[in-house]
C-alpha positions in Angstrom: 4.0 19.4 3.7 5.9 21.3 1.0 8.4 18.5 1.0 5.7 16.0 0.2 4.5 18.1 -2.7 8.0 18.4 -4.0 8.5 14.7 -3.7 5.3 14.1 -5.7 6.4 16.5 -8.4 9.8 15.0 -8.7 8.2 11.6 -9.1 6.1 12.9 -11.9 9.0 14.5 -13.7 11.0 11.3 -13.4 8.1 9.2 -14.6 7.7 11.5 -17.7 11.4 11.1 -18.4 11.2 7.3 -18.4 7.7 7.1 -19.9 9.1 5.3 -23.0 9.8 2.2 -20.7 6.3 2.1 -19.3 4.4 -1.1 -20.5 1.2 0.9 -21.0 -0.8 -1.7 -23.0 0.2 -4.5 -20.6 -0.8 -2.3 -17.6 -4.1 -1.5 -19.1 -4.8 -5.2 -19.7 -3.8 -6.0 -16.1 -6.1 -3.2 -14.9 -9.0 -4.6 -17.0 -8.3 -8.1 -15.6 -8.3 -6.9 -12.0 -11.4 -4.8 -12.5 -13.2 -7.9 -13.9 -12.0 -10.1 -11.0 -13.2 -7.5 -8.5 -16.6 -7.3 -10.2 -16.7 -11.1 -10.1 -15.9 -11.1 -6.3 -18.3 -8.3 -5.4 -21.3 -9.0 -7.7 -21.1 -11.8 -10.3 -20.4 -14.5 -7.7 -23.2 -13.7 -5.3 -25.8 -12.8 -7.9 -25.2 -15.5 -10.5 -23.3 -18.4 -8.9 -23.9 -18.7 -5.2 -27.7 -19.2 -5.6 -26.9 -22.4 -7.5 -24.2 -23.7 -5.1 -22.4 -22.2 -2.1 -19.4 -24.2 -3.2 -18.7 -21.5 -5.7 -17.5 -19.5 -2.7 -14.3 -21.5 -2.7 -13.2 -19.6 -5.8 -12.5 -16.6 -3.5 -9.6 -18.5 -1.9 -7.2 -18.5 -4.9 -8.3 -14.9 -5.7 -7.1 -13.8 -2.3 -3.6 -14.4 -3.5 -4.0 -11.6 -6.1 -4.6 -8.9 -3.5 -0.9 -8.0 -3.4 -0.3 -8.0 -7.1 -3.4 -5.8 -7.4 -1.8 -3.4 -5.0 1.4 -3.5 -7.0 -0.5 -2.2 -10.1 -2.0 0.6 -8.0 1.6 1.3 -6.8 2.6 1.9 -10.5 -0.1 4.6 -10.8 1.1 6.2 -7.5 4.5 6.7 -9.1 3.0 7.8 -12.4 4.4 4.7 -14.1 1.1 3.1 -15.0 0.7 5.1 -18.3 2.6 7.9 -20.0 -0.4 10.1 -19.6 -0.7 11.6 -16.1 -4.4 12.0 -16.6 -4.8 8.2 -17.3 -2.6 7.5 -14.3 -4.8 9.6 -12.0 -8.1 8.3 -13.2 -7.3 4.7 -13.4 -5.4 5.0 -10.1 -8.6 6.3 -8.5 -10.7 3.6 -10.1 -8.5 0.8 -9.1 -8.2 2.2 -5.6 -12.0 2.4 -5.2 -12.2 -1.3 -5.8 -9.2 -1.8 -3.6 -11.1 -0.1 -0.8 -9.1 3.1 -0.1 -9.1 6.5 -1.8 -6.2 7.0 -4.2 -5.3 10.4 -2.7 -4.8 8.7 0.6 -2.7 5.7 -0.5 -0.7 7.9 -2.8 0.3 10.4 -0.1 0.9 7.6 2.4 3.3 5.9 0.0 5.1 9.1 -1.0 5.6 9.8 2.7 7.0 6.3 3.1 9.6 7.1 0.4 10.4 10.4 2.0 10.7 9.1 5.5 11.8 5.5 5.0 13.6 4.0 8.0 13.3 7.1 10.1 11.9 6.8 13.6 8.8 8.7 12.4 8.0 6.0 9.9 9.6 2.7 10.9 6.7 0.3 11.5 8.5 -2.0 14.0 10.7 0.7 15.7 10.0 1.8 19.3 11.9 3.7 22.0 12.0 1.6 25.3 12.4 4.9 27.2 9.0 6.2 26.1 6.9 3.0 25.5 7.0 -0.5 26.8 7.6 -3.5 24.6 4.1 -4.9 25.4 2.4 -1.6 24.3 4.7 -1.4 21.2 3.8 -5.0 20.4 0.1 -4.4 20.6 0.4 -1.5 18.1 2.8 -3.4 15.8 0.8 -6.7 15.6 -2.5 -4.8 15.1 -0.9 -2.9 12.3 0.6 -5.9 10.4 -2.4 -8.2 11.0 -4.8 -5.9 9.1 -4.6 -2.5 10.7 -2.8 -0.8 7.8 -5.5 -1.7 5.3 -8.4 -0.8 7.7 -6.8 2.5 8.6 -6.8 3.4 4.9 -10.2 2.0 4.3 -11.7 4.0 7.2 -9.7 7.2 6.5 -12.5 8.9 4.4 -14.7 9.0 7.6 -12.4 11.6 9.0 -12.8 13.9 6.0 -16.6 13.9 6.2 -16.4 16.0 9.4 -17.2 19.7 9.1 -14.4 21.9 8.0 -14.4 23.8 11.2 -13.9 20.6 13.2 -11.2 19.4 10.8 -9.3 22.7 11.3 -9.6 22.4 15.0 -8.4 18.8 15.0 -5.4 19.7 12.7 -4.3 22.3 15.2 -4.8 20.3 18.3 -4.1 16.6 17.5 -2.0 16.5 14.3 1.3 18.1 15.1 3.2 19.3 12.0 6.4 17.4 13.0 4.6 14.0 13.3 3.9 11.6 10.5 0.1 11.8 11.1 0.5 15.6 11.0 2.2 15.6 7.7 -0.4 13.2 6.3 -3.4 15.1 7.6 -2.2 18.6 6.7 -1.4 17.5 3.2 -4.9 16.1 2.7 -6.9 18.8 4.4 -7.0 21.2 1.5 -10.4 21.7 -0.2 -9.5 19.8 -3.4 -8.1 16.8 -1.5 -11.1 16.7 0.9 -13.6 16.9 -2.0 -11.8 14.0 -3.8 -11.6 11.8 -0.7 -15.2 12.4 0.1 -16.2 11.4 -3.5 -14.1 8.3 -3.5 -15.1 7.4 0.1 -18.8 7.6 -0.9 -18.2 5.4 -4.0 -16.2 2.8 -1.9 -18.9 2.7 0.8 -21.6 2.3 -1.9 -19.7 -0.4 -3.6 -19.1 -2.4 -0.5 -22.7 -2.0 0.9 -24.1 -3.0 -2.5 -21.9 -6.1 -2.5 -23.0 -7.1 1.0 -26.6 -6.7 -0.1 -25.9 -9.0 -3.1 -24.3 -11.7 -0.8 -27.3 -11.6 1.5 -27.2 -14.6 3.9 -23.7 -15.4 2.6 -22.3 -12.1 3.8 -19.6 -13.9 5.8 -17.9 -14.8 2.5 -17.5 -11.1 1.6 -16.3 -10.3 5.1 -13.8 -13.1 4.8 -12.6 -11.7 1.5 -12.1 -8.3 3.0 -10.3 -9.7 6.1 -8.0 -11.7 3.9 -7.2 -8.6 1.8 -6.6 -6.5 4.9 -4.2 -9.2 6.3 -2.2 -9.9 3.2 -1.8 -6.2 2.3 -0.8 -5.2 5.8 1.4 -8.2 6.6 3.5 -7.9 3.5 3.7 -4.1 3.4 6.8 -3.8 5.6 8.5 -7.1 4.7 11.2 -5.2 2.7 12.1 -3.0 5.6 11.7 -5.0 8.7 14.8 -4.8 11.0 16.8 -2.9 8.4 19.1 0.0 9.5 17.6 3.2 10.7 18.1 6.5 8.8 19.0 4.6 5.5 16.2 6.4 3.6 16.9 4.8 0.2 17.5 1.3 1.6 15.1 -1.7 1.1 15.6 -5.4 0.6 15.5 -7.3 -2.6 13.8 -10.6 -1.7 13.9 -13.8 -3.6 10.8 -15.2 -5.3 10.5 -17.8 -8.2 10.8 -15.9 -11.5 7.1 -16.5 -12.4 5.9 -15.3 -9.0 8.1 -12.3 -9.0 6.6 -11.3 -12.4 3.1 -11.9 -11.0 4.0 -9.4 -8.2 5.2 -7.0 -10.9 8.7 -7.5 -9.4 7.6 -5.8 -6.2 10.0 -8.1 -4.4 12.9 -6.2 -6.0 12.2 -3.4 -3.6 15.8 -2.3 -3.1 16.0 -1.3 -6.8 12.7 0.5 -6.6 13.6 2.6 -3.5 16.9 3.7 -5.0 15.1 4.9 -8.2 11.3 4.9 -7.9 11.0 6.2 -11.6 11.8 2.7 -13.0 8.7 0.9 -14.4 8.1 -2.5 -12.9 8.9 -4.4 -16.1 12.5 -3.1 -16.1 13.3 -4.0 -12.4 14.4 -7.6 -13.1 16.7 -6.6 -15.9 18.4 -3.9 -13.8 18.7 -6.3 -10.8 20.3 -9.0 -13.0 22.8 -6.7 -14.6 23.7 -4.9 -11.4 25.7 -5.8 -8.3 22.6 -6.3 -6.1 22.0 -9.7 -4.4 18.9 -11.2 -2.8 19.1 -10.5 0.9 16.6 -13.2 1.9 13.9 -15.5 0.8 10.6 -13.6 0.5 8.6 -16.0 2.6 11.3 -16.3 5.3 11.5 -12.5 5.5 7.7 -12.3 5.9 7.8 -15.0 8.7 10.6 -13.1 10.5 8.2 -10.2 11.1 6.5 -12.2 13.8 9.5 -11.6 16.0 7.8 -8.3 16.7 8.9 -4.7 17.4 12.5 -3.7 17.7 14.2 -1.1 19.9 15.3 1.9 17.9 18.8 1.8 19.3 19.6 -1.7 18.0 19.2 -0.7 14.4 21.2 2.5 14.3 23.7 2.4 11.4 26.8 2.2 13.5 25.5 -0.9 15.4 24.3 -2.4 12.1 27.8 -2.3 10.7 29.3 -4.1 13.7 27.2 -7.2 13.0 
């Protein structure tokens, strides 16, 4: 748990050092745009447009493609690279995350743990040990996770923190072992300040989504489809940069090719190898650093995403010494 706190502080210190490179105005404009689009999806569409024609619901289809760029912007706030002011980072990170559907405190810690434990057996999404779990069981967990489970776990996470403190403490001791990923996650979020913030944001998220379902009325399936699409796209593309990469290479991630315009729309999130080696670099500088450096694209983004369908991988096959023999 202390390691997670230190990682967070280090990220903040690095972000402050590189604050001059943060495109604060552009980020604020993007945040305003995504907030408007979310207000459109959740309220304006069902209240003002669907009563005239259900065909307006088709506008949700192209907007689904913006779920991952929306996450990329939240990701900048997670690393304190959204704005030079840490207070602005925190408040806009929370606001954007509420419309995203998961408390900022939860997604922030989950992502910082990802950086701290990247490609370790504790964190590897597709890794499994054949001696302790069958491939079928591993596959059920893996495909559930990448087909929407990641997002829904984050979306449902506030429910856990509405339980009474005594029960939370008992669960922490009994079910969340300190050496496990879930134990690190839960113990770091179970302090009073974190619980209070998660409860507040969870209440706002639930209120927002219930109000939106009420606005959609008999067209509620459209909103459900919107959320399912968000869950799938966010979950499916989350591990694409790490799938079947060598174990124990904590700073390793793939740089995946996308057309230049699409890479920029994703806030250059596809240049994930650059980001993992130095998470204090603002998104707008990633392309420049990649172009000037020795890095190459390891694969096409869409081909890499498709390759995830091959499923879970035995831990032993991705150990560094075996990787080098390939």
